[in-house]
C-alpha positions as CSV (number, residue, x, y, z in Angstrom):
1,M,-9.2,-12.9,31.7
2,I,-7.0,-12.6,28.6
3,K,-3.4,-13.6,28.9
4,D,-0.9,-10.9,28.1
5,R,-3.2,-8.7,26.0
6,I,-3.6,-5.1,27.0
7,L,-6.9,-3.2,26.4
8,T,-7.7,0.4,25.7
9,V,-10.6,2.1,27.6
10,E,-12.8,1.7,24.6
11,Q,-11.9,-2.0,24.2
12,M,-12.8,-2.7,27.8
13,K,-16.1,-1.0,27.5
14,T,-16.8,-3.1,24.4
15,C,-16.0,-6.2,26.3
16,E,-18.4,-5.3,29.0
17,R,-21.1,-4.4,26.5
18,R,-20.6,-7.6,24.5
19,S,-20.6,-9.6,27.8
20,E,-24.1,-8.2,28.5
21,E,-25.2,-9.3,25.0
22,L,-23.8,-12.7,25.6
23,G,-25.8,-13.2,28.8
24,V,-23.4,-12.0,31.5
25,P,-24.8,-8.8,32.9
26,A,-22.9,-6.0,34.6
27,S,-24.2,-7.0,38.0
28,Q,-22.7,-10.5,37.6
29,L,-19.4,-9.1,36.5
30,M,-19.5,-6.7,39.5
31,A,-20.3,-9.6,41.8
32,T,-17.2,-11.5,40.6
33,A,-15.0,-8.4,40.6
34,G,-16.0,-7.6,44.2
35,E,-15.3,-11.1,45.3
36,K,-11.8,-11.1,43.7
37,L,-11.0,-7.7,45.1
38,A,-12.0,-8.9,48.6
39,S,-9.8,-12.0,48.2
40,H,-6.8,-9.8,47.6
41,V,-7.7,-7.6,50.6
42,M,-8.0,-10.7,52.8
43,H,-4.6,-11.8,51.6
44,E,-3.1,-8.4,52.5
45,T,-4.5,-8.7,56.0
46,M,-2.4,-11.8,56.5
47,V,0.9,-10.3,55.4
48,E,3.6,-10.0,58.0
49,G,3.4,-6.7,59.8
50,Q,-0.4,-6.4,59.6
51,P,-2.2,-6.3,63.0
52,D,-4.2,-9.2,64.2
53,T,-7.4,-7.2,64.0
54,P,-7.1,-5.2,60.7
55,E,-9.3,-2.3,59.9
56,V,-10.3,-2.1,56.2
57,L,-11.8,1.0,54.7
58,I,-13.5,1.1,51.3
59,L,-13.5,4.4,49.5
60,A,-16.3,4.1,47.0
61,G,-17.3,6.3,44.1
62,K,-20.7,6.5,42.6
63,G,-20.1,4.3,39.5
64,N,-19.3,0.7,38.8
65,N,-15.8,1.0,40.3
66,G,-17.4,2.0,43.6
67,G,-19.9,-0.9,43.2
68,D,-17.0,-3.4,43.0
69,G,-15.8,-1.9,46.4
70,L,-19.3,-2.3,47.9
71,V,-19.5,-6.0,46.9
72,A,-16.0,-6.5,48.4
73,A,-17.2,-4.9,51.6
74,N,-19.9,-7.5,52.0
75,H,-17.4,-10.4,51.5
76,L,-14.9,-8.9,53.9
77,H,-17.6,-8.4,56.6
78,R,-18.8,-12.0,56.2
79,S,-15.1,-13.1,56.7
80,G,-15.1,-11.3,60.1
81,I,-12.8,-8.4,59.0
82,S,-13.8,-5.0,60.4
83,T,-14.9,-3.1,57.3
84,K,-16.1,0.5,56.8
85,I,-17.2,2.4,53.8
86,V,-16.9,6.0,52.8
87,L,-19.2,7.1,49.9
88,C,-17.0,9.7,48.3
89,C,-19.3,11.1,45.6
90,G,-22.7,10.4,47.2
91,K,-24.9,7.4,46.6
92,P,-24.3,5.1,43.6
93,T,-25.8,6.1,40.3
94,T,-25.4,3.1,38.0
95,P,-27.9,0.2,38.1
96,A,-25.3,-2.4,39.1
97,A,-23.8,-0.2,41.8
98,I,-27.2,0.7,43.2
99,K,-28.0,-3.0,43.4
100,A,-24.7,-3.6,45.3
101,F,-25.5,-0.7,47.7
102,D,-29.0,-2.0,48.4
103,S,-27.5,-5.4,49.1
104,L,-25.0,-4.1,51.7
105,N,-25.0,-5.8,55.1
106,K,-26.7,-3.3,57.4
107,D,-24.0,-3.8,60.1
108,I,-21.4,-2.2,57.9
109,D,-20.7,1.3,58.9
110,V,-21.3,3.6,55.9
111,M,-20.1,7.3,56.0
112,F,-20.4,10.1,53.5
113,Y,-17.4,12.3,52.5
114,D,-18.3,16.0,53.0
115,G,-14.9,17.7,52.9
116,D,-14.7,18.3,56.6
117,N,-11.6,16.8,58.1
118,T,-13.1,16.7,61.6
119,H,-15.8,14.3,60.6
120,P,-15.8,10.5,60.9
121,W,-14.6,9.7,57.4
122,A,-11.3,11.4,58.1
123,E,-10.7,9.5,61.3
124,A,-11.5,6.3,59.4
125,I,-8.7,7.0,57.0
126,D,-6.3,7.5,60.0
127,N,-7.3,4.3,61.6
128,A,-7.5,2.0,58.6
129,T,-4.7,-0.6,58.1
130,I,-5.8,-1.2,54.5
131,I,-7.7,1.2,52.3
132,V,-9.4,0.1,49.1
133,D,-9.5,2.8,46.5
134,A,-12.7,2.2,44.5
135,I,-13.4,5.9,43.7
136,F,-12.8,6.3,40.0
137,G,-12.3,3.7,37.4
138,T,-11.1,3.7,33.8
139,G,-13.3,6.6,32.8
140,F,-11.3,9.2,34.7
141,T,-9.5,12.0,32.9
142,G,-8.0,15.3,34.0
143,E,-7.5,16.4,37.6
144,I,-9.3,15.5,40.9
145,E,-12.2,17.9,41.3
146,R,-11.8,20.6,43.9
147,D,-14.5,19.2,46.2
148,L,-12.6,15.9,46.5
149,Q,-9.1,17.3,47.0
150,S,-9.1,17.2,50.8
151,L,-10.1,13.5,50.6
152,F,-7.2,12.7,48.3
153,I,-4.7,14.7,50.3
154,K,-5.8,12.9,53.4
155,L,-5.6,9.5,51.7
156,N,-2.1,10.1,50.1
157,T,-0.8,11.5,53.4
158,Y,-2.1,9.1,56.0
159,A,-2.9,5.8,54.3
160,K,-0.8,2.9,55.5
161,R,-1.5,0.6,52.6
162,V,-3.7,1.1,49.5
163,I,-5.2,-1.5,47.2
164,A,-6.7,0.1,44.0
165,C,-9.7,-1.4,42.3
166,D,-9.0,-1.6,38.5
167,I,-6.8,1.4,38.4
168,P,-5.6,4.0,41.0
169,S,-8.0,7.0,41.1
170,G,-6.6,9.9,39.3
171,V,-4.7,7.9,36.7
172,D,-6.0,8.2,33.1
173,A,-6.3,4.6,31.8
174,R,-6.2,5.9,28.2
175,S,-3.0,8.0,28.3
176,G,-1.2,7.1,31.5
177,Q,-1.4,10.8,32.6
178,A,-1.9,11.2,36.4
179,G,-3.6,14.0,38.3
180,V,-1.5,15.9,40.9
181,L,-3.4,14.1,43.6
182,A,-3.6,10.6,42.0
183,V,-3.7,7.8,44.5
184,Q,-0.4,6.0,45.1
185,A,-1.4,2.3,45.3
186,D,0.7,-0.5,46.7
187,V,-1.4,-3.1,44.8
188,T,-3.7,-2.7,41.9
189,V,-6.3,-5.4,41.2
190,T,-7.4,-4.8,37.6
191,M,-10.2,-6.7,36.0
192,H,-10.0,-8.9,32.8
193,A,-6.9,-7.3,31.4
194,K,-4.3,-4.6,32.1
195,K,-5.4,-1.2,30.7
196,L,-3.0,0.7,28.5
197,G,-2.5,3.7,30.9
198,M,-1.1,1.3,33.5
199,L,1.9,0.8,31.3
200,L,2.5,4.4,30.4
201,S,4.3,7.1,32.4
202,P,3.6,8.5,34.8
203,G,0.6,6.4,35.5
204,K,2.5,3.1,35.8
205,Y,4.4,4.5,38.8
206,F,1.1,4.8,40.8
207,C,-0.1,1.2,40.3
208,G,2.3,-0.7,42.5
209,Y,2.1,-4.4,42.0
210,I,-0.5,-5.2,39.4
211,R,-2.7,-8.3,39.6
212,V,-5.1,-9.2,36.7
213,E,-8.3,-11.0,37.7
214,D,-10.8,-13.0,35.6
215,I,-14.3,-11.7,36.2
216,G,-16.1,-14.0,33.8
217,I,-16.2,-11.9,30.6
218,P,-16.8,-14.5,27.8
219,A,-14.0,-15.1,25.3
220,A,-16.5,-14.2,22.5
221,A,-16.7,-10.7,23.8
222,M,-13.2,-10.1,22.4
223,S,-14.5,-10.6,18.8
224,D,-17.1,-9.3,16.4
225,D,-16.4,-5.7,16.9
226,P,-13.9,-3.6,14.8
227,I,-12.7,-1.7,17.9
228,M,-11.1,-5.0,19.2
229,A,-9.0,-5.4,16.0
230,N,-5.9,-3.7,17.4
231,E,-4.2,-6.3,19.6
232,I,-1.9,-4.6,22.1
233,Y,0.9,-6.4,24.0
234,A,4.0,-5.7,26.0
235,K,5.5,-9.1,25.6
236,A,9.1,-8.1,24.7
237,S,9.4,-5.9,27.8
238,M,8.5,-9.0,29.9
239,L,11.5,-11.0,28.6
240,D,14.8,-11.1,30.4
241,D,18.0,-10.3,28.4
242,Q,18.8,-13.9,27.5
243,Q,15.2,-14.6,26.4
244,L,15.3,-11.4,24.3
245,G,18.4,-12.4,22.6
246,K,17.3,-16.0,21.9
247,K,13.9,-14.9,20.6
248,F,14.9,-11.9,18.5
249,L,18.6,-12.0,17.5
250,T,19.3,-13.9,14.2
251,S,22.4,-16.1,13.9
252,R,25.5,-15.0,12.0
253,K,26.8,-17.8,9.9
254,P,30.6,-18.3,10.0
255,W,30.9,-18.1,6.3
256,A,28.9,-14.9,6.0
257,H,30.5,-11.8,4.4
258,K,29.6,-8.1,4.3
259,G,27.1,-8.6,1.5
260,T,25.3,-11.1,3.6
261,F,24.3,-8.5,6.1
262,G,23.0,-5.9,3.6
263,K,23.8,-2.4,2.5
264,L,22.1,0.6,4.1
265,V,21.9,4.0,2.4
266,C,21.7,6.9,4.8
267,V,20.4,10.2,3.4
268,C,21.1,12.3,6.5
269,G,22.8,15.5,7.7
270,C,23.2,19.1,6.9
271,R,25.5,21.9,7.9
272,R,23.5,22.5,11.1
273,Y,23.0,18.8,12.1
274,I,26.2,17.0,11.3
275,G,26.1,14.9,14.4
276,A,22.7,13.3,13.6
277,A,24.2,11.7,10.4
278,G,27.2,10.4,12.3
279,I,25.1,9.0,15.2
280,S,22.6,7.2,12.9
281,A,25.3,5.7,10.7
282,T,27.3,4.5,13.7
283,A,24.3,3.0,15.3
284,A,23.6,1.1,12.1
285,M,27.1,-0.3,12.0
286,R,27.0,-1.2,15.7
287,M,23.8,-3.2,15.0
288,G,25.6,-5.4,12.4
289,V,24.7,-4.1,8.9
290,G,27.3,-5.1,6.3
291,L,27.7,-1.8,4.5
292,V,26.7,1.8,5.2
293,E,26.8,4.5,2.5
294,V,26.2,8.1,3.8
295,C,24.7,10.4,1.2
296,S,25.2,13.9,2.4
297,T,26.6,17.3,1.7
298,G,30.3,17.9,1.4
299,K,30.4,19.8,4.7
300,V,28.9,16.8,6.5
301,I,31.1,14.3,4.8
302,D,34.3,16.3,5.6
303,S,33.3,16.4,9.2
304,L,32.4,12.7,9.6
305,A,35.0,11.0,7.4
306,A,37.8,11.4,10.0
307,N,35.9,9.1,12.4
308,L,33.5,7.0,10.4
309,Y,36.2,4.9,8.7
310,E,33.9,2.0,7.9
311,C,31.4,4.0,5.9
312,T,31.5,5.0,2.3
313,F,30.4,8.5,1.3
314,N,28.5,10.0,-1.6
315,E,28.6,13.7,-1.8
316,M,25.2,15.4,-2.5
317,K,24.4,18.8,-4.0
318,A,23.5,21.4,-1.4
319,D,21.9,24.9,-1.5
320,A,23.6,28.0,-0.2
321,D,22.6,27.2,3.4
322,G,24.0,23.7,3.4
323,Y,20.8,21.7,2.9
324,M,20.4,18.9,0.4
325,T,18.3,19.6,-2.7
326,S,15.9,17.4,-4.7
327,D,18.3,17.3,-7.6
328,N,20.0,14.5,-5.7
329,V,17.1,12.0,-6.1
330,P,18.6,10.2,-9.2
331,A,22.0,9.8,-7.5
332,I,20.3,8.4,-4.4
333,L,18.2,6.0,-6.4
334,D,21.4,4.8,-8.1
335,S,22.9,4.0,-4.7
336,L,19.7,2.1,-3.7
337,A,20.1,-0.3,-6.7
338,D,22.1,-2.7,-4.5
339,A,20.9,-1.6,-1.1
340,K,18.4,-3.3,1.2
341,A,17.1,-0.2,3.1
342,L,17.1,3.6,3.1
343,L,17.4,5.7,6.2
344,L,16.1,9.2,5.5
345,G,15.9,12.3,7.6
346,C,18.3,12.3,10.5
347,G,19.7,15.8,10.6
348,L,18.3,16.5,7.1
349,G,16.9,19.9,7.9
350,H,13.6,21.2,6.6
351,T,13.2,23.3,3.5
352,P,11.0,23.3,0.4
353,E,13.7,21.3,-1.3
354,T,13.9,18.6,1.4
355,E,10.1,18.3,1.1
356,K,10.5,17.5,-2.6
357,L,13.4,15.2,-1.9
358,V,11.5,13.2,0.7
359,T,8.4,13.0,-1.3
360,E,10.2,11.6,-4.4
361,L,12.2,9.1,-2.4
362,I,9.1,7.8,-0.6
363,E,7.4,7.3,-3.9
364,K,10.3,5.9,-5.9
365,S,12.4,3.9,-3.3
366,P,12.6,0.2,-4.2
367,V,13.7,-0.7,-0.7
368,P,12.2,-0.1,2.8
369,V,12.4,3.5,4.0
370,I,13.0,4.4,7.6
371,L,11.9,8.1,8.0
372,D,13.0,10.1,11.0
373,A,13.3,13.6,12.4
374,D,13.3,16.3,9.6
375,G,12.4,13.5,7.1
376,I,9.1,13.3,8.9
377,N,8.7,17.1,9.1
378,S,9.5,17.3,5.3
379,L,6.9,14.6,4.7
380,V,4.0,16.4,6.4
381,P,3.0,18.8,3.6
382,N,2.8,15.8,1.2
383,I,1.9,13.0,3.5
384,D,-0.5,11.3,1.1
385,V,2.5,10.3,-1.0
386,L,2.6,7.4,1.5
387,S,-0.2,5.9,-0.5
388,K,2.1,5.7,-3.5
389,K,5.0,4.0,-1.8
390,Q,6.6,1.0,-3.5
391,S,8.0,-0.6,-0.4
392,T,7.7,-0.7,3.4
393,V,7.8,2.6,5.2
394,I,8.6,3.0,8.9
395,L,8.1,6.4,10.7
396,T,9.7,7.1,14.0
397,P,8.0,10.3,15.4
398,H,8.3,11.8,18.8
399,P,5.0,13.3,20.1
400,G,5.5,16.7,18.4
401,E,6.2,15.1,15.1
402,L,3.3,12.7,15.5
403,A,1.0,15.7,16.1
404,R,2.2,17.3,12.9
405,L,1.7,14.1,10.9
406,C,-1.9,13.8,12.2
407,G,-2.7,17.5,12.0
408,V,-3.5,17.9,15.7
409,S,-1.9,19.5,18.7
410,Q,0.7,17.8,20.8
411,E,-1.7,18.0,23.8
412,E,-4.2,15.9,21.8
413,V,-1.6,13.4,20.9
414,L,-0.5,13.0,24.5
415,A,-4.1,12.5,25.6
416,D,-4.4,9.4,23.4
417,R,-1.0,8.6,21.8
418,L,-2.1,5.1,20.8
419,K,-5.1,6.3,18.9
420,Y,-3.1,8.6,16.6
421,T,-0.3,6.1,16.2
422,Y,-2.7,3.3,15.3
423,D,-4.8,5.4,13.0
424,L,-1.8,6.7,11.1
425,S,-0.4,3.2,10.7
426,K,-3.8,1.8,9.5
427,K,-4.5,4.7,7.1
428,Y,-1.3,4.4,5.1
429,G,-0.3,0.8,5.7
430,I,2.9,1.7,7.4
431,T,4.8,0.9,10.7
432,V,4.8,3.8,13.2
433,V,7.2,3.9,16.1
434,A,5.8,6.5,18.4
435,K,8.7,7.5,20.7
436,S,8.4,8.6,24.3
437,S,9.4,7.3,27.7
438,E,7.4,4.2,26.6
439,T,7.4,3.6,22.9
440,I,4.4,2.4,21.0
441,V,5.0,0.4,17.9
442,C,2.0,-0.1,15.5
443,C,2.0,-2.3,12.5
444,A,-1.3,-3.4,10.9
445,D,-3.5,-4.7,13.8
446,R,-0.6,-5.4,16.1
447,T,0.8,-3.0,18.7
448,E,3.7,-3.5,21.1
449,V,4.4,-1.2,24.0
450,I,8.1,-1.0,24.9
451,T,8.8,0.0,28.4
452,A,12.6,-0.4,28.3
453,G,14.8,2.6,28.8
454,S,16.0,5.3,31.2
455,T,16.6,9.0,31.3
456,A,20.0,8.4,29.8
457,L,18.1,8.5,26.6
458,S,16.5,11.8,27.4
459,K,19.1,13.7,25.3
460,G,19.7,14.8,21.8
461,G,20.8,12.0,19.5
462,S,18.8,9.1,21.0
463,G,16.2,9.3,18.1
464,D,19.0,9.2,15.5
465,M,20.5,6.2,17.3
466,L,17.1,4.4,17.3
467,A,16.5,5.2,13.6
468,G,20.0,3.7,12.8
469,L,19.3,0.6,14.7
470,I,16.0,0.0,13.0
471,A,17.5,0.7,9.6
472,S,20.4,-1.7,10.2
473,L,18.0,-4.5,11.2
474,T,15.8,-3.8,8.2
475,A,18.8,-4.0,5.8
476,Q,20.0,-7.3,7.4
477,T,16.9,-9.4,7.6
478,K,13.6,-10.1,5.8
479,R,11.7,-10.2,9.1
480,S,8.6,-8.0,9.6
481,S,9.1,-4.3,10.3
482,L,7.3,-4.9,13.6
483,I,9.9,-7.4,14.8
484,N,12.8,-5.2,13.7
485,C,11.4,-2.1,15.4
486,I,10.7,-4.0,18.6
487,L,14.2,-5.4,18.8
488,A,15.8,-2.0,18.1
489,C,13.8,-0.3,20.8
490,M,14.5,-3.1,23.3
491,V,18.3,-3.1,22.5
492,M,18.6,0.6,22.9
493,G,16.4,0.7,26.0
494,R,18.0,-2.2,27.8
495,A,21.6,-1.1,26.9
496,A,20.7,2.3,28.4
497,E,19.3,0.6,31.6
498,V,22.4,-1.5,32.1
499,L,24.8,1.4,31.4
500,S,22.8,3.4,33.9
501,T,23.7,0.9,36.6
502,K,27.4,1.7,36.0
503,R,27.2,5.5,35.4
504,S,24.9,8.4,36.2
505,E,22.0,8.7,33.8
506,R,22.7,12.5,33.8
507,G,26.2,12.1,32.2
508,I,25.6,9.2,29.8
509,L,25.7,10.4,26.2
510,T,24.4,8.8,23.0
511,R,28.0,8.0,22.0
512,D,28.5,6.1,25.3
513,I,25.6,3.9,24.6
514,L,26.8,3.3,21.0
515,A,30.3,2.4,22.4
516,Y,28.6,-0.1,24.8
517,L,26.4,-1.8,22.2
518,P,28.9,-4.5,21.1
519,F,29.3,-5.6,24.8
520,F,25.5,-5.6,25.4
521,L,24.9,-7.5,22.2
522,K,27.4,-10.1,23.3
523,H,25.5,-10.3,26.6
524,L,22.2,-10.9,24.6
525,E,23.9,-13.6,22.6
526,G,24.6,-15.5,25.8
527,G,28.1,-14.3,26.4
528,E,29.6,-12.2,29.2
529,D,27.4,-10.2,31.6
């Protein structure tokens, strides 16, 4: 078992293959997995509310996941627990699962699923006090096949308590997507490490309480293969607020001044998206940056200046439609001479001129660039300019923008968001913050999954707020972009969660979260609740 690390489907397969090469065969791993699974089932039979004579039903598929269930059945039977098996997809087909089936105690009642609800398998589901879901493992994708739908309907309707083996059947361990009839587990006993899909929506809501079990995969199986290079964690999301503040927030010395906390230049806004510039600049100031200079068109500045008293403004040239032009690059570079970071793209709009503007600034900026929204869209036609960057670049795409950056469909991205995020990060040596209900941050060979947040963030402006928070932290500190991005995501997500306990998520606006940030940051610093 590996502490804290999360694995992709491919990484788990590699661990199993390497384990075999290191002298621990699949049959041995299955024997241990089945024993650990049985132990959890036995524990569940002793929980208050369970009958004195529990009835356990193992629903087994034809692969190694089903094999784990068959091994567990033997252990349960030997322990005196009434145990039955339903083979849901016919007899086992993998060598290890076949071996487990051949080793079954002959006194265990084995039934075959046939789709007929009047047959014994259906009655067994009705009567079972605990059902073990060992049908599909981490290889499942898509929807439950038509032939099995009556089984899953019966299971989800009548099961009293469900323990899933490795991952609930119907949940995609790669993407977190869940089939319509995915099994709703009360407990998931997963082997060796959590799988990525167990942390992503909607799959994570099907897992119940997750227990990770060591099945004897050698530590050496985690090395000597390039696919294992990406180390995935969700450590920040496991911290409570005080731990988060202590670990991530830097101190503010009493003698510090505005120059101490850096200058941020924001090249944001156009006639159509004035609010995005205001939100991102406000977020940056709320996160503690010393100075914010907004470089935008006269129309945007006129609209924002009445409320953003703390910012300075630098009027940029605009075309007839109110979008900034590439003629502004020299003026922006002048502003960057004493700046620590550049926020580029919030509400920028997308035209041929913004494409030139973004391309030149990526290539020539002497300070880290945080690229969001239409900054990303304007980058796409000339994405290889990232190879010419002079400084750190952080991209903050949502799934649609990530798809455009990678030249694929949004459906392809959603099927394996980590792959595209990681590949983009590695190809150009950049940090990518792939936003969604769970945000994936990739920087070099380190990935963090952020699970903080609520639907209060499912509104326009949230992305601008996050970009402002990241840019603010980048301007203030010399810490890695990975740490700054993790902290920004956690602050925004946790603030939204806390505010959602006081107000309806439906009615919370981005500006409400921005107004609450000073109070939440005080809480993180160890102050008031």
